[in-house]
Steps between C-alpha positions, in 0.01 A plus 500: 500500500546776242275323251219463752540863607456601134194277468349649817567854375328419170175386660199714575434540876244218494685296239596136523794318347477127425795278425479135390759265649565142409507271802503135594874431504741585780691772313180657364334490841805670654481777239129540573574538872768760426267689267218502755735647758625763252147600393389515862790731584453722194123546518338660808168335417654158533544211265267208458541159341225376274547128452410346166207266467576132553514444125802733479688461829830622357407871488453747782399864459643762735288815523610820674374853550656834593198594712548431871262239626391399150543131563745256646296184477303318234174588677584872494589477130171329422308765692681777309417330169131481596498871591668588170223325307227701673 
């Protein structure tokens, strides 16, 4: 919790943190679930999973933001990325 609080404090108000997790095995999937819950609790903007393409199914990205309402689903994250490119 302290680490994620430090990460959140280091971000700009509209910043995003991304963390790559290995997945695909029971112990790795459990750690991913725990991390998603921790990121969701630490970041008011929510946390979102970005699954890897089928060619690399063993990685999952978790993205989070300190800004309330930033995104909590993959669709919201994609929309935010499109807006950032404009």
